[in-house]
PLY file of the C-alpha trace (Angstrom):
ply
format ascii 1.0
element vertex 130
property float x
property float y
property float z
element edge 129
property int vertex1
property int vertex2
end_header
88.70 121.04 89.47
91.34 118.70 90.05
93.72 118.75 93.37
97.00 118.32 93.15
98.87 116.15 96.18
102.38 115.59 96.39
104.55 112.56 98.19
107.95 113.54 98.72
109.41 110.17 98.08
113.02 110.33 99.55
111.36 111.04 102.99
109.83 107.41 102.68
112.70 105.01 104.24
110.52 102.27 105.72
106.64 101.99 106.70
106.92 104.08 109.69
108.10 106.94 107.19
105.83 106.17 104.48
102.62 106.73 107.02
104.61 109.92 108.21
104.64 111.17 104.76
101.16 110.20 103.74
99.89 112.08 107.17
102.02 114.90 106.50
99.96 115.47 103.03
96.92 113.95 103.43
96.23 114.81 107.11
96.48 118.55 106.61
94.26 120.53 109.03
93.23 117.62 111.02
94.34 116.96 114.72
94.50 113.24 114.37
96.58 110.80 111.77
95.98 107.71 110.39
98.24 104.90 111.85
100.73 102.23 110.03
97.86 100.02 108.08
97.09 99.27 104.35
93.18 99.28 105.48
93.73 102.77 107.06
95.33 103.92 103.96
92.50 102.42 101.68
90.13 104.37 103.95
91.82 107.81 103.96
91.44 107.46 100.02
87.87 107.50 99.94
87.90 111.21 101.45
85.89 113.13 103.53
88.65 114.54 105.63
92.34 116.42 105.50
93.56 117.29 101.94
90.61 114.89 100.06
87.77 116.86 101.46
85.69 117.95 99.22
87.85 116.77 96.25
86.49 115.50 93.23
89.73 114.25 91.52
93.50 114.17 92.53
96.34 114.16 90.73
99.14 112.58 93.01
102.55 113.22 92.29
104.84 110.95 93.94
108.25 112.57 93.44
111.36 110.25 93.68
108.80 106.81 93.57
112.05 104.57 92.40
113.08 105.20 96.30
110.31 104.55 97.87
109.95 101.48 95.87
113.05 100.45 97.18
112.76 101.37 100.23
109.15 99.51 100.67
110.74 96.62 98.93
111.39 92.76 99.13
113.40 93.36 102.52
110.95 95.44 104.34
107.84 93.62 103.19
109.47 90.30 104.10
110.12 91.75 107.74
106.60 93.22 108.11
105.68 89.40 107.13
108.10 87.88 109.46
106.52 90.40 112.18
102.85 89.52 111.53
103.72 85.85 112.45
105.27 86.25 115.59
103.95 84.36 118.59
100.86 85.68 120.10
100.43 87.63 116.90
96.59 88.48 116.43
96.69 88.52 112.42
95.74 85.75 110.34
99.28 83.74 110.13
97.91 81.02 107.48
97.69 84.45 104.88
100.67 85.92 105.85
102.54 82.53 105.61
101.02 82.24 102.12
102.12 86.09 101.30
105.64 85.45 102.55
106.28 82.36 100.53
104.85 84.00 97.34
107.18 86.96 98.20
110.06 84.53 98.76
109.12 82.60 95.23
108.90 85.95 93.40
105.35 86.06 92.52
104.38 87.94 95.90
103.64 91.72 95.96
106.20 93.95 97.94
104.41 96.35 100.39
104.92 98.89 97.66
103.21 96.97 95.05
100.27 96.61 97.49
99.98 100.62 98.11
99.94 100.84 94.10
97.21 98.37 94.06
95.09 100.31 96.74
95.55 103.85 94.76
94.65 101.63 91.61
91.14 101.00 93.32
90.60 104.48 93.45
89.60 106.01 89.83
89.44 109.77 91.20
93.19 109.68 91.92
95.54 109.84 89.15
99.07 108.58 90.19
102.16 110.78 88.39
105.52 109.54 88.89
108.27 112.16 89.14
0 1
1 2
2 3
3 4
4 5
5 6
6 7
7 8
8 9
9 10
10 11
11 12
12 13
13 14
14 15
15 16
16 17
17 18
18 19
19 20
20 21
21 22
22 23
23 24
24 25
25 26
26 27
27 28
28 29
29 30
30 31
31 32
32 33
33 34
34 35
35 36
36 37
37 38
38 39
39 40
40 41
41 42
42 43
43 44
44 45
45 46
46 47
47 48
48 49
49 50
50 51
51 52
52 53
53 54
54 55
55 56
56 57
57 58
58 59
59 60
60 61
61 62
62 63
63 64
64 65
65 66
66 67
67 68
68 69
69 70
70 71
71 72
72 73
73 74
74 75
75 76
76 77
77 78
78 79
79 80
80 81
81 82
82 83
83 84
84 85
85 86
86 87
87 88
88 89
89 90
90 91
91 92
92 93
93 94
94 95
95 96
96 97
97 98
98 99
99 100
100 101
101 102
102 103
103 104
104 105
105 106
106 107
107 108
108 109
109 110
110 111
111 112
112 113
113 114
114 115
115 116
116 117
117 118
118 119
119 120
120 121
121 122
122 123
123 124
124 125
125 126
126 127
127 128
128 129
């Protein structure tokens, strides 16, 4: 049986609101939420809790996807990388410098692109744009 989950793309205006929407739809019935982390998103999609618990196959309907694509596009991604490059940041600066250069050269992924890549790594999830 296919479980249908719907994301409201108009509710996504930045990275924080993306995770708020993810927690709203995926963490139903849980007393905790995931933080703003691409790794946490990937882990969530393996299932085992929230809306994905016991789900074999998921149709993920993303309403107003273009709004989300724009909100999590170039500028948001650039700011995300710059934040990772701040002094005393614990992140791999070389990695984020490379990602920033690629983004600025038009060859790098946006935050939205990375989300789509993560979703594509989960063959049990079918993404439907509406």
